[in-house]
N, C-alpha and C positions, 0 to 999 in steps of 0.2 A: 504494500500500500504506500502511496506517495503522501508525504506529510509536509505541509508548508509551515515554516517557523520564522518568527521575526529574528531570532538570534543566530540560527544556524542555516538559514536558507531552506531549500527543498531537500528532504531526506527520503530515502527508501527505508521503510520499517516493516517488520514482521507483524502481521495482524494479531498473532497470538501473544504478543508482548503488551498489548493494550490492557489497561486497568480500568475497571468500571466502578465508579463511585455513585452508588444509588442516590446519595444526598448531596453530591458535589463536594466542594471545599467551602469552608466558611467564607461567606461573602461572594462566592461564585457557585451558588447552589444549582444553577441551570446547566452548568458544564459537567457532564458525567463521564466523559471518556478522556483518559490521559495516558501518557507513556513516559517512562523514565529514560532520559538521555544521559549517557555517561561519557563525558568528554575527558579523557585522561589528563589533558593539560590543565583542567580545572579542579583536579582531585584535591581534597576529599569531597568537593562539592559536586552535585549532580543537578539535573533539571527535571522538574515534573511539568511536562509540556501538555497543554490541552490539545487534543486531536482535532477538535472542531473549530478552534480559534487560534490562529497563528500568533496573536499578540499576547496570549495568556500563558505564562510559564513562571514557575516558582523555583527559586534556588532552594535546594534541600541538602541535608547532611544527615548521616546516620548518627543518632544521639550517642551511641556507644563510643564514638570517636571522642566525644566531649566528656562523657561521664562513663567511666569503665563499667559500672554496675547499673546502668540505666535499666530499670525494671518497673515499667508502669503497671499499675493495678487496673486491669480491664474488667468491665462489668460482664456478667454472663450474657446479657442481651447483645453486647458488642461482638462477643465471640460467636454467638448464634448468627447474627447478621452477616458476619464475614465467613461463616461456615468453617470456623476453626475449632478443632478439638482441643488445642493447646496453643497458647500465644507463642510458644517456641517455633511454631510452624509459620510465623509471620515475619515480615521485614518491617522495621520501624524507621521513619524519617522525620526530621524536624524541618519546618519551613524557616528559611533564613531571611532576615531583614538586613538589607545592605543600604544604610543611609549615606549621605554625602560624606560624613566623617567616618571613614572605614574603621577607625578604632572603636566605634560603637556598634559594629556588626554583631547581630545577635541571632540566636536560634530559639524558636518557640518549643520548649520541651514539655510544656503544659498541654499542648494540643497536637500530639503526634499524628502523622499519617501512618496508618497501619495497613499492610497489604498481605493478603493471603497469596502466597506464591503459587499454589496449585491451581486455584480457580480464578486468579487475577481480580478478585474483589478487593476494593479499597475503601477506607473510611478515615475521615479525620475525627479523632476522638478527643473531647475536652475532658481531661482527667480531673477527678475530684480531689486527688492527692495534692497536698500543698507543698510537697518537697521539691517539685519541679517549677521552674520559672518560665514566664512568658518571654523574658528577655535575657537569656543566658549569654553573657559576653563571650564570643567565640575567640577573638584574638588574644584576650587575656588568658583564656584557658589553653590555647595552643602554645603560647609562650611558656606557660607553666609546665605543660606536658613536655616540650622540648628540653627545658631545663632539667626536669626529672630524668628524662632519657639519657642525657649527657652525664648526669651524676650517678646513674645506676646501670651503666653498661655491663658491668660484671656482677650485678646483684640480681638474684631471683626476685620476681615480682609475684606477690600473692594474688590469688583470684578473689572473686566476689564472695 
């Protein structure tokens, strides 16, 4: 399938990669079909591109890159809607806000994008859990992470 995008021009994509959002994305409820574009030069960022509107694309990042033990508490209804037996079967993404001052770039960890990889159903879920922020500062976190990596090259890191 051919996909027109504002940021990447015209692309050829596989139809089975399409993700269906029954309720759309907050503020964009009428747009139901998206695809994730992974451009290696923008890593660790990806794009959640609307299939039906070339102007609509969200920068996204995997929350686990920012918080090692990101473990949102999903409601049973959300799991049912996504047809997930367990949240371990899903991918999680956070929408990134890129303001003029890049130092203020943030990720919304409070309302993740959750995708069932098998059936390609997606949903943005607003978490009731208060431990995650709407504006998690990305650059501050990545700098902290790089410093920790440099200081612990030969040290084992404990898991969650």
